[in-house]
C-alpha positions in Angstrom: 111.1 133.3 109.1 107.8 135.2 109.8 108.6 137.6 107.0 109.1 134.6 104.6 105.9 133.1 106.0 103.8 136.2 105.3 105.3 136.7 101.9 104.6 133.1 100.8 101.1 133.0 102.3 100.2 136.3 100.7 101.6 135.1 97.3 99.3 132.0 97.6 96.3 134.2 98.3 97.1 136.6 95.5 97.3 133.7 93.0 94.5 131.3 91.8 96.5 128.3 93.1 95.1 128.7 96.7 91.5 129.1 95.6 91.7 126.2 93.1 93.1 123.9 95.9 90.5 125.0 98.4 87.7 124.6 95.9 88.8 121.2 94.6 89.2 119.9 98.2 85.8 121.2 99.4 83.9 120.1 96.2 85.5 116.6 96.3 84.9 116.0 100.0 81.4 117.4 99.8 80.5 115.1 96.9 81.7 112.0 98.7 80.2 113.0 102.1 76.8 114.2 101.0 76.1 113.3 97.3 77.5 110.0 96.1 75.2 107.2 97.2 77.9 104.7 98.0 79.5 107.0 100.5 76.9 109.6 101.5 76.3 110.1 105.2 72.6 110.5 104.5 72.4 107.0 103.0 75.0 105.4 105.4 72.6 105.4 108.4 75.3 106.2 111.0 76.2 109.7 112.4 79.9 109.8 111.7 82.3 111.4 109.3 84.4 108.4 108.4 83.8 109.0 104.7 85.5 112.4 105.0 88.5 111.0 106.9 88.9 108.1 104.5 88.9 110.3 101.3 90.7 113.4 102.6 94.2 111.8 102.7 93.9 110.8 99.1 92.9 114.2 98.0 95.7 115.8 100.1 98.1 113.4 98.4 97.6 115.4 95.2 96.6 118.9 96.5 99.5 119.5 98.9 102.2 118.7 96.3 100.4 121.2 94.1 100.9 123.8 96.8 104.5 122.9 97.6 105.8 122.4 94.1 106.6 126.1 93.6 108.3 126.8 96.9 111.9 126.3 95.8 111.5 125.2 92.1 110.0 128.5 91.1 112.7 130.5 92.8 115.4 128.5 91.0 113.7 128.8 87.6 113.1 132.5 88.0 116.7 133.1 89.1 115.6 134.7 92.4 117.0 131.9 94.6 120.5 133.4 94.7 119.0 136.8 95.6 117.0 135.2 98.4 120.0 133.4 99.8 121.9 136.7 100.1 119.3 137.9 102.6 120.2 137.8 106.3 118.3 134.5 106.7 119.5 131.1 107.7 118.5 128.1 105.7 116.3 126.9 108.6 114.4 130.2 108.6 113.9 130.1 104.9 112.7 126.5 104.9 110.5 127.0 108.0 108.8 130.1 106.5 107.9 128.4 103.2 106.9 125.1 104.9 104.6 126.8 107.4 102.9 128.9 104.6 102.0 125.7 102.7 100.9 123.9 105.9 98.7 126.8 107.0 97.0 126.9 103.6 96.3 123.1 103.8 94.9 123.5 107.3 92.8 126.4 106.0 91.1 123.9 103.6 90.0 121.8 106.6 88.2 124.6 108.4 85.1 124.7 106.3 84.6 120.9 106.8 83.7 121.7 110.5 80.3 122.5 109.0 80.1 118.8 108.1 80.6 117.9 111.8 78.0 120.5 112.9 75.5 119.2 110.3 75.9 115.5 111.3 75.7 116.5 115.0 72.4 118.2 114.4 71.0 115.4 112.1 71.9 112.6 114.6 69.1 110.7 116.3 69.2 111.6 119.1 70.8 115.0 118.4 74.6 114.9 119.1 74.8 111.1 118.4 78.3 111.3 117.0 81.6 110.1 118.4 83.2 113.5 119.0 86.4 112.0 120.4 87.0 110.0 117.2 86.2 113.1 115.2 88.8 115.2 117.1 91.4 112.5 116.7 90.6 112.3 113.0 91.0 116.0 112.5 94.3 115.9 114.4 95.4 113.0 112.2 94.6 115.0 109.1 96.5 118.0 110.3 99.6 115.9 111.1 99.2 114.1 107.8 99.2 117.5 106.0 102.3 118.4 108.0 104.2 115.3 106.7 102.9 115.7 103.1 104.0 119.4 103.1 107.5 118.5 104.4 107.8 115.9 101.6 106.6 118.4 99.0 109.0 121.1 100.1 111.9 118.6 100.0 110.9 117.5 96.5 110.8 121.2 95.4 114.3 121.8 96.8 115.7 119.0 94.5 114.7 120.5 91.2 114.0 123.7 89.3 111.0 122.1 87.4 107.6 122.5 89.2 106.1 119.5 87.4 109.0 117.3 88.4 108.6 118.5 92.0 104.9 117.8 91.9 105.3 114.3 90.6 108.2 113.5 93.0 106.1 114.7 95.9 103.0 112.7 94.9 105.1 109.5 94.6 106.9 110.2 97.9 103.6 110.9 99.7 102.0 107.8 98.2 104.9 105.5 99.3 104.9 106.9 102.8 101.1 106.8 103.2 100.2 103.5 101.5 103.4 101.8 100.3 104.3 100.3 103.7 100.8 99.0 104.2 101.0 97.3 100.8 104.4 95.8 101.6 103.2 94.6 105.0 100.4 92.6 103.3 103.1 90.4 101.8 104.3 89.3 105.2 102.6 87.6 108.2 102.9 88.0 111.9 105.4 90.4 113.6 107.2 91.4 110.3 103.9 92.6 108.8 103.1 94.6 112.0 106.5 96.4 112.2 106.6 97.1 108.4 103.1 98.6 108.7 104.1 100.8 111.6 106.7 102.5 109.3 103.9 103.9 107.2 101.5 106.8 107.9 98.3 104.8 107.4 98.7 102.7 110.6 99.2 105.8 112.8 96.5 107.7 111.1 94.0 104.9 111.7 94.8 104.9 115.4 94.2 108.6 115.7 90.9 108.3 113.7 89.6 106.0 116.5 90.2 108.8 119.0 93.3 107.2 120.5 95.8 110.0 120.8 99.0 108.1 121.6 102.3 109.9 122.1 103.9 107.3 119.9 101.8 108.3 116.9 102.4 112.0 117.6 106.1 111.4 117.8 106.0 109.5 114.5 104.5 112.4 112.6 106.7 115.0 114.2 109.8 112.9 113.6 109.0 112.2 109.9 108.3 115.9 109.3 111.5 116.9 110.9 113.5 114.3 108.9 112.1 115.6 105.6 112.8 119.3 106.6 116.4 118.3 107.6 116.7 116.6 104.2 115.5 119.9 102.6 118.2 121.8 104.5 120.9 119.4 103.2 119.6 119.8 99.7 119.9 123.6 99.9 123.4 123.4 101.5 124.6 121.2 98.7 125.2 124.4 96.7 128.3 124.9 98.9 129.7 121.4 98.3 
């Protein structure tokens, strides 16, 4: 699995895809956090990074599928999938290596945004007047969100040999899981609305963004990622049916 991880990660770094993804993410978040007047921290008047954590999931919704669309679809289209499957690798190792490579690249995009935290920390009045617990929880939520989106993207790529189809399927899947249940919950009232909302990512992400690191939220993200990776394994094993 580590060999697959190194191969996939290096192939990302040797192609313009990784740099386009990193550049688009940083430029988009930078514009919303520092430039656009309706969302800029400098005009907002409060020392927090809520703008970053509100916009980042929507950017990830498109960028992570762009990373994962080639994982299996490209192998199938190039005819190297059969060669890869003859290697002494289990399906779990193959999926794990490709999945972790995509996830590491997504997490790499988050690292430069720590400069945003440092800047707001220094600009606060008094200095350091920022809710660090909420910031840590929000970063954890973004990392777990990226894990789920990457799992959905890898699953979508395993279903087809066309990268564009894999990208579109992953975007739709990520959107439904992130925002679809919230939209459906708004139709209902009371307990049904609450339980339907808890099926989606947004409710758990909001809790983490408040600095409330609850084991139930962590279990939700880990379980959803595991389910999508198991579905990917089933999709690959369907070649033997």
